[in-house]
TIKOLPA-491955 format. One record per residue: y, z, x of N, C-alpha, C in turn; chain. Coordinates in Angstrom, 3 decimals. Each point is the difference from the previous one (the first is absolute). Example, Ala and Ser with C-alpha at 12.3 -4.5 7.8 and 13.67 -1.06 7.14 Angstrom:
2
[node [-5.690 7.800 13.190] [1.190 0.000 -0.890] [1.200 0.000 0.900] A],
[node [1.050 -0.720 -0.350] [1.190 0.060 0.820] [1.090 0.730 -0.770] A],
//
This chain:
175
[node [28.003 83.817 6.549] [1.140 -0.705 0.544] [1.211 0.903 -0.072] A],
[node [0.865 -0.186 0.940] [1.191 0.856 0.042] [1.004 -0.413 -1.074] A],
[node [0.833 0.958 -0.353] [0.994 -0.180 -1.055] [0.981 -1.143 0.341] A],
[node [0.456 -0.072 1.231] [0.968 -1.039 0.395] [-0.616 -1.385 -0.078] A],
[node [-1.297 -0.118 0.215] [-0.684 -1.286 -0.076] [-0.010 -0.525 -1.441] A],
[node [-0.291 0.868 -0.981] [0.020 -0.387 -1.398] [1.399 -0.410 -0.439] A],
[node [1.003 0.728 0.457] [1.400 -0.349 -0.338] [0.352 -1.366 0.567] A],
[node [-0.367 -0.252 1.242] [0.289 -1.292 0.630] [-0.696 -1.129 -0.746] A],
[node [-1.239 0.216 -0.384] [-0.747 -1.002 -0.748] [0.646 -0.258 -1.366] A],
[node [0.440 1.058 -0.677] [0.650 -0.141 -1.303] [1.326 -0.750 0.133] A],
[node [0.780 0.308 1.022] [1.273 -0.693 0.224] [-0.243 -1.470 0.304] A],
[node [-0.988 -0.302 0.824] [-0.324 -1.393 0.335] [-0.436 -0.766 -1.249] A],
[node [-0.795 0.641 -0.843] [-0.453 -0.643 -1.235] [1.175 -0.274 -0.940] A],
[node [0.902 0.950 -0.151] [1.180 -0.187 -0.843] [0.865 -1.140 0.538] A],
[node [0.224 -0.046 1.293] [0.795 -1.080 0.600] [-0.677 -1.354 -0.195] A],
[node [-1.320 -0.042 0.140] [-0.746 -1.242 -0.198] [0.159 -0.501 -1.439] A],
[node [-0.160 0.886 -0.970] [0.157 -0.377 -1.412] [1.427 -0.450 -0.276] A],
[node [0.985 0.680 0.561] [1.405 -0.372 -0.171] [0.272 -1.391 0.555] A],
[node [-0.546 -0.318 1.159] [0.168 -1.335 0.587] [-0.622 -1.076 -0.887] A],
[node [-1.167 0.281 -0.547] [-0.648 -0.970 -0.883] [0.839 -0.228 -1.251] A],
[node [0.530 1.061 -0.585] [0.839 -0.125 -1.200] [1.262 -0.799 0.314] A],
[node [0.661 0.289 1.110] [1.215 -0.734 0.374] [-0.304 -1.470 0.275] A],
[node [-1.109 -0.279 0.668] [-0.379 -1.387 0.269] [-0.265 -0.742 -1.305] A],
[node [-0.739 0.629 -0.904] [-0.306 -0.630 -1.286] [1.273 -0.251 -0.796] A],
[node [0.940 0.953 0.006] [1.268 -0.186 -0.721] [0.802 -1.140 0.603] A],
[node [0.035 -0.079 1.329] [0.711 -1.091 0.667] [-0.614 -1.348 -0.321] A],
[node [-1.324 -0.066 -0.038] [-0.672 -1.255 -0.339] [0.292 -0.391 -1.444] A],
[node [0.010 0.984 -0.913] [0.327 -0.292 -1.396] [1.421 -0.517 -0.127] A],
[node [0.947 0.635 0.687] [1.394 -0.438 -0.074] [0.166 -1.400 0.561] A],
[node [-0.723 -0.304 1.076] [0.132 -1.314 0.631] [-0.574 -1.114 -0.873] A],
[node [-1.007 0.298 -0.829] [-0.668 -1.039 -0.775] [0.292 0.053 -1.490] A],
[node [0.904 0.848 -0.420] [0.328 0.041 -1.424] [0.881 -1.189 -0.367] A],
[node [0.021 -0.315 -1.265] [0.849 -1.085 -0.483] [1.423 0.510 -0.154] A],
[node [0.956 -0.751 0.532] [1.412 0.337 -0.117] [0.690 -1.100 -0.799] A],
[node [0.359 0.242 -1.269] [0.709 -1.020 -0.777] [1.380 -0.245 0.608] A],
[node [0.345 -1.275 0.151] [1.281 -0.356 0.626] [0.990 -0.585 -0.999] A],
[node [-0.479 -0.861 -0.891] [0.911 -0.672 -0.926] [-0.797 -0.657 -1.118] A],
[node [0.696 -0.305 -1.082] [-0.565 -0.800 -1.073] [0.599 -1.404 0.116] A],
[node [-0.812 -1.000 -0.290] [0.449 -1.390 0.078] [-0.275 -0.667 -1.337] A],
[node [0.999 -0.677 -0.520] [-0.140 -0.741 -1.255] [0.225 -1.473 0.315] A],
[node [-0.986 -0.825 -0.341] [0.088 -1.449 0.226] [0.111 -0.682 -1.354] A],
[node [1.048 -0.809 -0.155] [0.192 -0.796 -1.206] [-0.071 -1.463 0.398] A],
[node [-1.003 -0.708 -0.497] [-0.175 -1.412 0.344] [0.974 -0.828 -0.827] A],
[node [0.803 -0.824 0.704] [0.982 -0.857 -0.668] [-0.509 -1.434 -0.144] A],
[node [-0.802 -0.463 0.954] [-0.691 -1.288 -0.082] [-1.206 0.084 0.929] A],
[node [-0.731 -1.100 0.167] [-1.244 0.061 0.776] [0.210 0.414 1.459] A],
[node [1.158 -0.276 0.570] [0.256 0.370 1.396] [1.345 0.705 0.168] A],
[node [0.384 0.741 -1.020] [1.276 0.715 0.032] [-0.168 1.302 -0.780] A],
[node [0.337 1.104 0.640] [-0.136 1.301 -0.666] [1.148 0.901 0.415] A],
[node [0.259 0.995 -0.833] [0.986 1.031 0.323] [-0.771 1.270 0.338] A],
[node [0.339 0.606 1.121] [-0.688 1.203 0.454] [0.993 1.151 0.036] A],
[node [-0.373 1.121 -0.621] [0.815 1.220 0.054] [-0.815 1.085 0.674] A],
[node [0.602 0.713 0.935] [-0.632 1.120 0.676] [0.797 1.244 -0.326] A],
[node [-0.670 1.023 -0.519] [0.657 1.266 -0.345] [-0.632 1.074 0.874] A],
[node [0.796 0.602 0.897] [-0.571 1.013 0.895] [-0.126 1.338 -0.724] A],
[node [-0.554 0.986 0.681] [-0.263 1.304 -0.627] [1.267 0.761 -0.362] A],
[node [1.141 -0.393 0.552] [1.276 0.639 -0.333] [0.710 -0.692 -1.157] A],
[node [-0.604 -1.070 -0.534] [0.592 -0.720 -1.119] [0.906 -1.147 0.402] A],
[node [0.193 -0.229 1.305] [0.816 -1.135 0.431] [-0.769 -1.285 -0.260] A],
[node [0.717 -1.004 -0.485] [-0.642 -1.248 -0.378] [0.566 -1.145 0.838] A],
[node [-0.890 -0.822 0.511] [0.359 -1.176 0.791] [-0.782 -1.166 -0.567] A],
[node [0.520 -1.193 0.151] [-0.763 -1.131 -0.516] [0.629 -1.330 0.297] A],
[node [-0.714 -1.032 -0.404] [0.470 -1.356 0.178] [-1.084 -0.988 -0.374] A],
[node [0.341 -1.271 0.119] [-0.938 -1.069 -0.329] [-0.814 -0.379 1.221] A],
[node [-1.274 -0.300 -0.234] [-0.867 -0.509 1.058] [-0.573 -1.333 -0.462] A],
[node [-0.241 -0.895 0.955] [-0.514 -1.329 -0.290] [-1.289 -0.203 0.770] A],
[node [-1.004 -0.495 -0.701] [-1.281 -0.268 0.627] [-1.125 0.406 -0.928] A],
[node [-1.226 -0.313 0.410] [-1.164 0.343 -0.810] [-0.519 1.399 0.328] A],
[node [0.446 0.562 1.130] [-0.395 1.337 0.434] [1.232 0.738 0.514] A],
[node [-0.118 1.305 0.134] [1.081 0.778 0.596] [-0.593 1.052 0.913] A],
[node [0.829 0.457 0.928] [-0.472 0.926 1.025] [1.078 1.031 0.282] A],
[node [-0.425 1.257 0.157] [0.892 1.074 0.440] [-0.393 0.358 1.425] A],
[node [0.956 -0.056 0.915] [-0.223 0.395 1.387] [0.693 1.333 0.248] A],
[node [-0.626 0.849 0.802] [0.579 1.318 0.247] [-0.424 0.518 1.367] A],
[node [0.783 0.944 0.503] [-0.378 0.793 1.168] [-0.301 1.401 -0.495] A],
[node [-1.055 0.599 0.540] [-0.430 1.329 -0.419] [0.028 0.927 1.200] A],
[node [0.580 1.188 -0.183] [0.025 1.027 1.035] [-0.866 1.157 -0.478] A],
[node [-1.041 0.324 0.776] [-0.884 1.123 -0.331] [0.205 1.104 1.022] A],
[node [0.056 1.241 -0.474] [0.204 1.168 0.850] [-1.340 0.563 0.453] A],
[node [0.007 0.740 1.101] [-1.193 0.735 0.421] [-0.290 1.117 -1.002] A],
[node [-1.257 0.465 -0.029] [-0.444 0.995 -0.981] [0.870 1.253 -0.082] A],
[node [0.425 0.610 1.127] [0.824 1.213 -0.144] [1.284 -0.247 -0.797] A],
[node [0.614 -1.168 0.174] [1.218 -0.307 -0.752] [-0.325 -0.308 -1.464] A],
[node [-1.149 -0.638 -0.255] [-0.424 -0.223 -1.386] [-0.173 1.324 -0.725] A],
[node [-0.608 0.964 0.698] [-0.239 1.308 -0.608] [1.301 0.749 -0.274] A],
[node [1.040 -0.330 0.768] [1.307 0.616 -0.236] [0.768 -0.689 -1.126] A],
[node [-0.571 -1.071 -0.559] [0.628 -0.660 -1.136] [0.673 -1.321 0.312] A],
[node [-0.091 -0.496 1.239] [0.570 -1.295 0.321] [-0.826 -1.083 -0.692] A],
[node [0.659 -0.874 -0.736] [-0.690 -1.065 -0.712] [0.100 -1.287 0.809] A],
[node [-0.971 -0.908 -0.171] [0.110 -1.299 0.665] [1.278 -0.702 -0.442] A],
[node [0.542 -0.821 0.882] [1.210 -0.760 -0.305] [-0.377 -1.479 -0.029] A],
[node [0.395 -0.682 -1.059] [-0.276 -1.426 -0.140] [1.326 -0.729 -0.095] A],
[node [0.176 -1.010 0.846] [1.234 -0.798 -0.020] [-0.372 -1.429 -0.353] A],
[node [0.485 -0.454 -1.163] [-0.278 -1.378 -0.395] [0.732 -0.952 0.930] A],
[node [-0.729 -0.982 0.500] [0.657 -0.992 0.850] [0.164 -1.322 -0.737] A],
[node [-0.474 -0.060 -1.233] [0.257 -1.195 -0.790] [-0.984 -0.184 -1.133] A],
[node [0.448 -0.741 -1.002] [-0.853 -0.481 -1.083] [0.191 -1.500 -0.011] A],
[node [-1.092 -0.731 0.107] [0.081 -1.451 0.145] [-0.806 -0.679 -1.090] A],
[node [0.534 -1.101 -0.526] [-0.793 -0.891 -0.832] [-0.698 -0.977 0.930] A],
[node [-1.217 -0.383 -0.333] [-0.768 -0.916 0.850] [-0.673 -1.060 -0.859] A],
[node [-0.038 -1.220 0.529] [-0.747 -1.074 -0.645] [-1.320 -0.147 0.732] A],
[node [-1.071 -0.127 -0.742] [-1.304 -0.228 0.611] [-0.313 -1.491 -0.063] A],
[node [-0.690 -0.486 0.996] [-0.386 -1.400 0.009] [0.834 -0.787 0.994] A],
[node [0.361 -1.221 -0.388] [0.669 -0.907 0.925] [1.482 0.313 0.197] A],
[node [0.615 0.668 -0.952] [1.424 0.339 0.131] [0.231 1.058 1.057] A],
[node [1.175 -0.013 0.565] [0.398 1.052 0.945] [0.287 1.285 -0.770] A],
[node [-0.142 1.126 0.661] [0.322 1.283 -0.627] [1.495 0.101 -0.243] A],
[node [0.348 0.582 -1.119] [1.404 0.292 -0.257] [0.433 1.110 0.946] A],
[node [1.192 -0.075 0.518] [0.419 0.948 1.027] [1.021 1.025 -0.474] A],
[node [0.355 -0.020 -1.286] [0.963 0.991 -0.438] [-0.617 1.383 0.079] A],
[node [0.830 0.977 0.243] [-0.503 1.363 0.111] [0.913 0.924 -0.787] A],
[node [-0.605 0.849 -0.809] [0.742 0.994 -0.770] [-0.275 1.371 0.578] A],
[node [0.847 0.946 -0.267] [-0.251 1.416 0.231] [-0.172 0.387 1.464] A],
[node [0.650 -0.644 0.919] [-0.129 0.372 1.412] [0.574 1.378 0.275] A],
[node [-0.703 0.784 0.789] [0.518 1.260 0.507] [0.012 1.164 -0.962] A],
[node [-0.752 -0.062 -1.085] [-0.044 1.109 -0.948] [-1.108 0.954 0.420] A],
[node [0.324 1.291 0.096] [-0.987 0.995 0.401] [-0.546 0.709 -1.228] A],
[node [-1.316 0.186 -0.022] [-0.675 0.593 -1.141] [-0.849 1.180 0.450] A],
[node [-0.173 0.972 -0.857] [-1.005 1.030 0.200] [0.426 1.239 0.756] A],
[node [1.194 0.057 0.549] [0.395 1.185 0.762] [1.459 0.318 -0.266] A],
[node [0.337 1.249 0.207] [1.386 0.421 -0.176] [0.848 -0.396 1.200] A],
[node [-0.626 -0.148 1.161] [0.707 -0.332 1.238] [0.176 -1.507 0.074] A],
[node [1.184 -0.451 0.332] [0.200 -1.431 0.195] [0.252 -0.272 1.475] A],
[node [-0.544 -1.085 0.464] [0.125 -0.393 1.392] [0.906 -1.227 0.062] A],
[node [0.867 -0.033 0.979] [0.872 -1.163 0.140] [-0.800 -1.162 0.593] A],
[node [0.551 -1.183 -0.120] [-0.641 -1.198 0.563] [-0.199 0.158 1.502] A],
[node [0.952 0.617 0.680] [-0.104 0.197 1.456] [-1.209 0.870 0.339] A],
[node [-0.218 1.067 -0.771] [-1.134 0.886 0.255] [-1.321 -0.717 -0.255] A],
[node [-0.075 -0.810 -1.074] [-1.220 -0.751 -0.265] [-0.291 -0.945 1.157] A],
[node [1.015 -0.702 0.502] [-0.209 -0.927 1.124] [-0.434 0.757 1.243] A],
[node [0.584 1.181 0.232] [-0.376 0.814 1.151] [-1.461 0.436 -0.115] A],
[node [-0.418 0.431 -1.191] [-1.383 0.427 -0.214] [-0.987 -1.141 0.204] A],
[node [0.374 -1.217 -0.424] [-0.884 -1.155 0.147] [-0.237 -0.348 1.463] A],
[node [0.927 0.349 0.879] [-0.119 -0.330 1.419] [-0.745 1.067 0.792] A],
[node [-0.277 1.130 -0.581] [-0.652 1.102 0.712] [-1.486 0.023 -0.314] A],
[node [-0.808 0.281 1.017] [-1.439 0.113 -0.239] [-0.380 1.422 -0.400] A],
[node [0.854 0.991 0.320] [-0.316 1.381 -0.350] [1.292 0.779 -0.189] A],
[node [0.090 0.730 -1.103] [1.125 0.888 -0.278] [-0.598 1.313 -0.502] A],
[node [0.418 1.146 0.556] [-0.576 1.276 -0.445] [0.169 0.212 -1.509] A],
[node [-1.069 0.424 -0.656] [0.046 0.297 -1.421] [-0.300 -1.173 -0.899] A],
[node [0.031 -1.214 0.535] [-0.252 -1.188 -0.807] [-1.373 -0.551 0.358] A],
[node [-0.868 -0.098 -1.012] [-1.336 -0.520 0.237] [0.035 -1.506 0.198] A],
[node [0.725 -0.711 -0.882] [0.076 -1.448 0.153] [1.146 -0.587 -0.811] A],
[node [0.452 -1.155 0.461] [0.950 -0.836 -0.722] [-0.649 -1.379 -0.020] A],
[node [-0.204 -0.544 -1.183] [-0.694 -1.280 -0.085] [0.522 -0.803 -1.178] A],
[node [-0.303 -1.269 0.010] [0.362 -0.873 -1.099] [-1.111 -0.046 -1.033] A],
[node [0.373 -0.159 -1.256] [-0.970 -0.112 -1.088] [0.555 -0.993 -1.019] A],
[node [-0.884 -0.578 -0.785] [0.446 -0.961 -1.005] [-0.930 0.040 -1.207] A],
[node [0.554 -0.411 -1.132] [-0.753 -0.184 -1.234] [0.279 -1.430 -0.438] A],
[node [-1.047 -0.748 -0.310] [0.102 -1.403 -0.379] [-0.627 -0.159 -1.376] A],
[node [0.695 -0.701 -0.914] [-0.491 -0.062 -1.372] [0.435 -1.288 -0.685] A],
[node [-0.865 -0.567 -0.872] [0.444 -1.149 -0.798] [1.082 0.427 -0.994] A],
[node [0.864 -0.932 -0.340] [1.048 0.311 -0.977] [-0.653 0.081 -1.372] A],
[node [0.093 1.166 -0.599] [-0.445 0.196 -1.377] [0.837 1.112 -0.600] A],
[node [0.199 -0.107 -1.289] [0.829 0.982 -0.693] [-0.710 1.348 -0.022] A],
[node [0.782 1.063 0.189] [-0.604 1.309 -0.086] [0.826 1.077 0.665] A],
[node [-0.543 1.227 -0.114] [0.617 1.168 0.623] [-0.999 0.535 1.016] A],
[node [0.512 0.337 1.185] [-0.850 0.438 1.090] [0.612 1.223 0.662] A],
[node [-0.826 0.740 0.719] [0.492 1.108 0.800] [-0.357 -0.286 1.450] A],
[node [1.001 0.080 0.869] [-0.203 -0.162 1.437] [-0.373 1.365 0.558] A],
[node [-1.161 0.085 0.650] [-0.551 1.274 0.458] [-0.348 -0.105 1.479] A],
[node [0.321 1.047 0.751] [-0.475 0.123 1.374] [-1.291 0.796 -0.075] A],
[node [-1.108 -0.619 0.380] [-1.307 0.659 -0.070] [-0.622 -0.063 1.383] A],
[node [-0.157 1.173 0.606] [-0.516 0.017 1.366] [1.007 -0.646 0.925] A],
[node [-0.396 -1.102 0.584] [0.888 -0.687 0.937] [0.348 -1.398 -0.492] A],
[node [0.039 -0.206 -1.311] [0.334 -1.313 -0.508] [0.689 0.056 -1.348] A],
[node [0.614 -1.109 -0.372] [0.663 -0.116 -1.295] [-0.967 -0.585 -1.014] A],
[node [0.063 0.516 -1.219] [-0.844 -0.476 -1.090] [0.897 -0.196 -1.215] A],
[node [-0.239 -1.082 -0.738] [0.729 -0.261 -1.238] [-0.949 0.266 -1.155] A],
[node [0.295 1.013 -0.817] [-0.877 0.432 -1.087] [0.593 -0.477 -1.326] A],
[node [-0.768 -0.767 -0.818] [0.524 -0.386 -1.316] [0.147 1.224 -0.895] A],
[node [1.102 0.052 -0.742] [0.232 1.084 -0.954] [-0.324 -0.498 -1.394] A],
[node [-0.620 0.826 -0.797] [-0.308 -0.403 -1.375] [1.281 0.008 -0.820] A],
[node [0.081 -0.901 -0.918] [1.175 -0.085 -0.883] [-0.070 1.127 -1.019] A],
[node [1.126 0.681 -0.217] [0.031 1.091 -0.964] [0.990 -0.280 -1.087] A],
//
């Protein structure tokens, strides 16, 4: 075989391996767990609790919730792989924390913590979030979607985590 043929084959093989490595890294970044905040729930009575949310920067937000369950609603913005590889982190915007009654009672409608962004250094204004929600495609953005975590009211410490394309509430052990 000619010398140029071996060089071409070697270059193609190197490029193929590089593409596989970049794809694997992008997939790992997209599916890794991203801690967003710690949540502390203090039960005050059977249907009344105090909830504190502490984000990764140490800012603390909180208030009372009423109901037998509580729910965190959020919008999540995920970037395309090239932007993930450049260090862009997913952006999570809380759209509310609600206390809920299960059974015959109506759900409580109070909402805490509206409009708080977690997980990224970049903050988006409310206007930009509304604009993104109305678009079916924006360059560089893989998706913008709603997510929620629903949980019975119980005392404890939890970590709110973005895992893959959803929110997960992980119990923290007491230390």
